[in-house]
C-alpha positions in Angstrom: -10.1 -41.1 63.4 -11.3 -43.0 66.5 -14.9 -42.9 67.9 -16.7 -44.4 70.8 -20.5 -44.6 71.0 -22.4 -44.1 74.3 -25.9 -45.4 73.5 -28.8 -43.8 75.4 -30.1 -47.1 76.7 -26.8 -47.9 78.3 -26.7 -44.8 80.5 -27.3 -45.3 84.2 -30.8 -44.5 85.2 -32.3 -43.7 88.6 -35.9 -42.9 89.6 -36.0 -41.1 92.9 -39.8 -40.3 92.6 -39.4 -36.6 92.2 -36.4 -37.0 89.9 -35.8 -39.3 87.0 -32.2 -39.0 86.0 -29.9 -40.6 83.4 -26.1 -40.3 83.7 -23.8 -40.5 80.6 -20.7 -40.6 82.8 -19.9 -41.8 86.4 -21.8 -39.5 88.9 -22.6 -39.7 92.6 -23.4 -43.3 93.4 -22.9 -44.5 89.8 -19.4 -45.6 88.9 -18.2 -47.0 85.6 -14.4 -46.9 85.0 -15.1 -47.0 81.2 -17.1 -43.8 81.4 -15.5 -41.3 83.8 -15.8 -38.4 81.4 -14.2 -37.3 78.1 -11.4 -34.7 77.9 -12.6 -31.9 80.2 -16.2 -33.0 79.9 -17.1 -34.7 83.3 -20.9 -34.8 83.6 -23.9 -35.1 81.3 -27.1 -35.8 83.2 -30.5 -35.7 81.7 -32.9 -34.9 84.5 -36.7 -34.9 84.6 -38.0 -33.1 87.8 -41.5 -33.4 89.1 -43.7 -30.2 89.4 -42.7 -28.0 92.3 -39.6 -30.1 93.2 -35.9 -29.7 92.5 -32.4 -29.4 93.8 -32.3 -27.3 97.0 -29.4 -25.0 97.8 -26.1 -26.9 97.6 -22.5 -26.0 97.0 -20.0 -26.5 94.2 -16.3 -25.6 93.7 -14.1 -25.6 90.6 -16.5 -26.7 88.0 -18.0 -25.1 84.9 -21.7 -26.0 84.9 -23.9 -25.6 81.8 -27.7 -26.1 81.9 -29.6 -26.7 78.7 -33.5 -26.9 79.3 -35.5 -29.3 77.1 -39.1 -28.7 78.3 -40.9 -27.0 81.1 -39.5 -24.2 83.2 -36.4 -24.3 85.5 -35.8 -21.7 88.2 -32.3 -20.9 89.2 -30.7 -18.8 92.0 -27.2 -18.8 93.5 -25.1 -17.0 96.0 -23.3 -14.9 93.4 -26.6 -13.1 92.9 -27.4 -14.9 89.7 -31.0 -16.1 89.1 -33.7 -16.4 86.6 -36.1 -18.8 84.8 -35.0 -20.9 81.9 -37.0 -22.6 79.1 -36.1 -24.4 75.9 -33.8 -22.1 74.0 -32.2 -20.6 77.1 -28.7 -21.6 78.3 -27.0 -20.9 81.6 -23.3 -21.2 82.4 -22.3 -21.1 86.1 -18.6 -21.0 86.9 -18.4 -22.3 90.5 -14.8 -21.2 90.9 -13.6 -20.9 94.5 -17.1 -21.7 95.7 -20.8 -21.1 95.0 -24.1 -22.5 96.2 -27.2 -22.7 94.0 -30.6 -24.3 93.6 -32.4 -25.5 90.5 -36.1 -25.9 90.9 -39.0 -26.8 88.7 -40.8 -23.4 88.2 -44.1 -25.1 87.5 -46.5 -26.9 89.9 -48.3 -28.5 87.0 -45.7 -29.7 84.5 -42.4 -31.6 84.6 -39.2 -29.8 83.9 -36.5 -31.6 81.8 -33.0 -30.4 81.2 -29.4 -31.5 80.5 -26.9 -30.5 83.3 -23.3 -30.6 82.0 -20.1 -30.2 84.0 -16.7 -29.4 82.6 -13.4 -29.2 84.6 -12.1 -25.6 84.6 -8.9 -24.5 83.0 -8.0 -22.6 86.2 -9.0 -23.3 89.8 -10.4 -21.0 92.5 -11.5 -18.2 90.2 -14.3 -15.8 91.2 -17.7 -17.5 90.8 -19.9 -16.2 87.9 -23.3 -16.7 86.4 -24.5 -16.0 82.9 -27.8 -16.8 81.2 -28.8 -16.1 77.6 -31.6 -16.9 75.1 -30.7 -18.5 71.8 -33.8 -18.4 69.6 -34.9 -21.7 68.3 -35.7 -20.0 64.9 -31.9 -19.8 64.4 -31.4 -23.0 62.5 -28.0 -24.7 61.7 -25.1 -24.0 64.0 -25.2 -21.6 67.0 -22.3 -21.1 69.3 -23.6 -21.3 72.9 -20.4 -21.0 75.0 -16.7 -20.4 74.3 -13.6 -19.4 76.2 -13.7 -15.8 75.1 -17.5 -15.3 74.7 -17.0 -14.7 71.0 -19.9 -14.2 68.6 -22.3 -13.4 71.5 -21.8 -16.7 73.1 -21.6 -17.2 76.9 -18.0 -17.3 78.4 -16.9 -20.6 79.9 -13.7 -21.1 81.8 -12.3 -23.9 79.7 -10.8 -24.4 76.2 -14.1 -25.7 74.9 -16.7 -24.5 72.4 -20.3 -25.6 72.9 -22.5 -25.6 69.7 -26.1 -26.2 69.2 -27.2 -27.6 65.9 -30.8 -27.6 64.6 -31.0 -29.5 61.3 -33.9 -30.5 59.0 -34.4 -33.9 57.4 -31.7 -34.8 54.8 -29.6 -31.7 55.8 -25.9 -32.3 56.0 -23.0 -30.2 57.3 -19.3 -30.5 58.2 -18.3 -28.8 61.4 -14.5 -27.9 61.4 -13.0 -28.4 64.9 -11.1 -25.6 66.5 -9.5 -28.0 69.0 -8.6 -31.7 68.6 -11.5 -33.8 69.9 -15.3 -33.6 70.0 -18.4 -35.0 71.8 -21.8 -35.1 70.2 -24.9 -35.3 72.4 -28.2 -35.9 70.5 -31.2 -34.1 72.1 -33.8 -35.2 69.5 -34.0 -36.9 66.1 -31.6 -39.3 64.4 -28.6 -38.7 62.2 -25.2 -40.0 61.1 -22.1 -38.5 62.7 -19.0 -39.3 60.7 -20.9 -42.4 59.4 -22.2 -43.6 62.8 -25.9 -43.6 63.4 -27.0 -41.7 66.5 -30.5 -41.3 68.0 -32.0 -39.2 70.8 -29.9 -39.5 74.0 -26.9 -41.0 72.3 -23.4 -39.6 72.8 -20.4 -40.0 70.6 -16.7 -39.3 71.5 -14.5 -38.5 68.5 -10.7 -38.0 68.4 -8.1 -37.7 65.7 -10.2 -35.8 63.2 -10.4 -32.2 62.0 -14.2 -32.1 61.3 -17.4 -33.6 62.5 -19.8 -34.5 59.7 -23.5 -34.4 60.4 -26.2 -35.9 58.2 -29.7 -35.7 59.5 -32.4 -38.3 58.8 -35.2 -36.2 60.3 -35.4 -33.0 62.3 -32.4 -33.0 64.7 -31.3 -31.1 67.8 -27.9 -31.8 69.2 -25.0 -30.3 71.2 -21.5 -30.5 69.8 -18.6 -30.0 72.3 -15.3 -29.0 70.6 -12.7 -29.9 73.3 -9.0 -29.7 73.8 
C-alpha cells in the first residue's frame, strides 16, 4: 500500500473578495507539477462565495462536474435545462460532454455559500450533456453512495469508472470500505480520523493505491467523501 497526504494548509488559496477558494490540485493560475490530479480526479476546489455573488454563465466540455454543498444555498442553471437550488445534503452531477454552459450563484443575499466543486475526466468524450441533482438525507449515517457509473443503489450516474461515497461517522466509530476499483482518494469535510493509520483533519486529502480496502477510524464526528477510482 502507498499513500500520499495532501494537507489542507498546503492547498493553494486565493481571496478574490467575492470568492475565497482553495485548490487541492493545479487549477487556473495555480500550477504545481506534484499535484496535477489523481487518477481521473482532476479538481477539488473548496469555494466560499459572498452573498449574491457567484460564477456567471460559462462553458465546459468533456468533464464530469460534481458539486457538494457545505453550507448556505447554491443556485444552479445550465444550457441543458438543468437547474435548482442546493444545500448541504444535496449533490449535483453535471456531465459537460460535447459542451454545456452553466452558472453557480449564491442563492442568498445575506449568507455565504460554501461548497466543494469536483471535476473528473470522463471515460468517453463528446457525449450528450446531462444534469442530475439529488438529496441524500444527513440522517443517513455511515456509507451512502452518491455517484456511480451505472447509477446503482439510487446514486447519481457519472460518466467515469468511479464511485463517490459519503461517510458520516460518530466518535470512535470504525469501518473498512472495500474498494471496487484499485485506488482511492479520501477528502475530509469535517472532523478528524485515521485513514489506514494516517491522521486526517478537515480539508485534508489522501491518495491511496495498492490496497483493497480503506479503513476509517473516527476520533470525533466526521464527514468525508471517498472516491473509489480506477
